[in-house]
C-alpha positions, 0 to 999 in steps of 0.5 A, spaced: 514 517 504 510 520 499 509 527 499 514 527 505 521 526 502 524 530 496 524 523 492 517 523 494 515 530 492 516 533 499 520 538 502 525 533 506 531 530 505 531 522 507 535 523 512 531 528 516 524 524 514 526 518 517 529 521 523 522 525 524 518 519 522 521 514 527 521 520 533 513 519 531 513 512 533 513 509 526 516 502 526 518 503 518 517 506 511 514 505 505 517 508 498 518 505 491 524 501 490 526 506 484 525 512 489 530 509 494 535 507 489 536 515 488 540 514 495 544 509 493 543 502 497 548 503 502 546 509 504 539 508 504 539 501 508 545 505 512 539 510 514 534 505 516 539 502 520 541 508 524 533 510 525 531 502 527 526 502 521 524 497 517 523 498 509 516 496 505 518 497 497 513 498 492 513 496 485 510 498 479 508 494 473 510 498 468 516 501 471 522 502 470 518 508 466 516 511 473 524 511 476 526 518 478 532 522 475 538 519 478 536 512 480 541 507 477 540 499 477 535 498 472 540 499 466 539 492 464 532 490 466 526 490 461 525 496 458 518 499 460 511 497 456 504 496 456 503 489 454 502 484 459 509 481 458 512 488 459 508 488 466 510 482 468 517 482 466 518 489 470 515 487 476 519 481 476 525 485 476 523 490 481 521 484 486 528 481 485 531 488 486 526 489 493 529 482 496 536 484 494 535 490 498 532 486 504 525 489 504 521 487 510 515 487 505 514 488 498 507 492 495 505 492 488 502 496 483 500 490 479 497 491 472 492 495 469 485 495 469 484 496 461 488 489 460 482 483 458 479 479 463 483 473 460 489 477 461 487 479 468 487 471 470 493 470 466 497 476 470 497 473 476 497 465 474 504 468 472 506 472 478 504 467 483 508 462 479 514 467 479 513 468 487 513 461 489 519 460 485 523 465 490 522 461 495 522 467 500 518 468 506 518 476 504 511 477 503 509 480 496 503 483 496 498 486 491 494 492 491 487 494 490 488 501 486 484 504 481 487 503 475 490 496 476 487 489 476 485 489 483 481 496 481 474 493 483 471 490 489 466 486 484 473 483 480 476 482 486 470 478 489 471 473 483 479 473 483 481 472 490 478 465 491 481 463 484 488 465 487 488 463 495 495 464 495 494 472 493 496 476 498 493 482 498 494 490 500 488 493 502 487 500 500 479 500 501 479 508 500 479 506 491 473 502 492 469 507 496 470 512 490 470 506 485 463 504 487 461 510 490 459 507 496 460 509 503 464 504 507 457 501 511 454 499 504 453 492 506 455 489 499 462 492 500 463 489 507 461 483 504 467 483 500 471 486 505 470 480 509 471 475 503 478 478 502 480 479 509 483 472 510 488 475 504 490 481 506 497 482 509 498 490 509 493 496 509 494 503 506 490 507 511 487 512 507 479 514 508 475 514 502 468 517 500 463 516 494 467 521 490 474 521 491 480 516 494 481 521 500 477 526 505 479 532 505 480 532 513 478 525 517 478 530 523 473 533 521 465 532 524 463 531 517 467 525 516 467 521 522 462 516 519 467 515 514 473 514 519 469 510 523 467 505 518 474 504 515 476 503 522 471 497 522 473 495 516 481 494 518 478 491 525 475 486 520 482 485 517 485 484 523 481 479 526 482 475 520 490 476 521 489 473 528 485 467 525 490 465 521 495 466 526 499 471 524 502 476 530 503 482 526 500 486 520 503 492 517 499 498 517 501 505 513 497 512 514 497 514 506 493 520 506 497 523 500 499 531 498 496 535 492 493 533 488 490 527 492 489 532 498 484 537 496 486 544 496 483 551 495 481 553 488 484 560 488 490 559 492 492 552 492 493 551 500 490 545 502 485 544 506 489 540 512 496 538 513 497 531 511 503 530 516 498 531 521 493 528 518 497 521 517 499 522 525 491 522 527 490 516 522 496 513 526 494 515 533 487 514 532 488 507 529 493 505 535 487 507 539 482 502 536 486 497 535 488 497 543 481 497 545 480 491 541 481 484 545 484 480 539 486 473 540 492 469 536 490 462 533 496 458 534 499 456 527 498 449 527 504 447 522 
């Protein structure tokens, strides 16, 4: 919904957006719980039901500082802050709110990259203990995002094996940017191979060495990057099938300006993001449908 609805910085109402998104062939939407709260729980859930759409809720661990004007429901929740405890308390409150809303899945922007190394590990010790206490089947995932704890592939290479029940949202565009490497780089590919069994949600954005979003993945100039990301996503799909999952979620996430590069003289985007995301969706479906992925039956 980023750059699509007025709550996400775009031109459309939520009603208009959901209808248009459904007509394009999507099964659901992802938007921050704080943005959804502007619509009101009953209204938002009604719009989802009208369009037969699932909802992936987003949480930001420094919230409710991010909440949109008009959002309500967090008045008695922890106030925004910068400490480790502030981030943990705020994220717990938002996860509980997402569960109250009946979210299909939850995606978290977790902690800050500026935490100390010990705080990185304490954060996930405590958050994962909290998640286990919820006894929910809803998948709660933590995103590989710049500025967050999982900002670095070199860190997640160490951290993921230490927390086998950590579920990951893979936005690998950040890793090409952070490391200034192409998606064919073997060391990066090794990291993707390592974390793939723990990935349950994908943000489908194509990054490059100097930014998290190529100007237009449809252009011939960026085709090797598009192919590299498709190969990474295929690795994740195959890992999901190997653990017995019959489904994994994928969200095209090329974002609006200033994520999207614009002409510096008139601020016109170099590509229409709605068209780009629909291209990513169609290209990804086509690639997936060409694969013969067999799901390993679960034994438990």
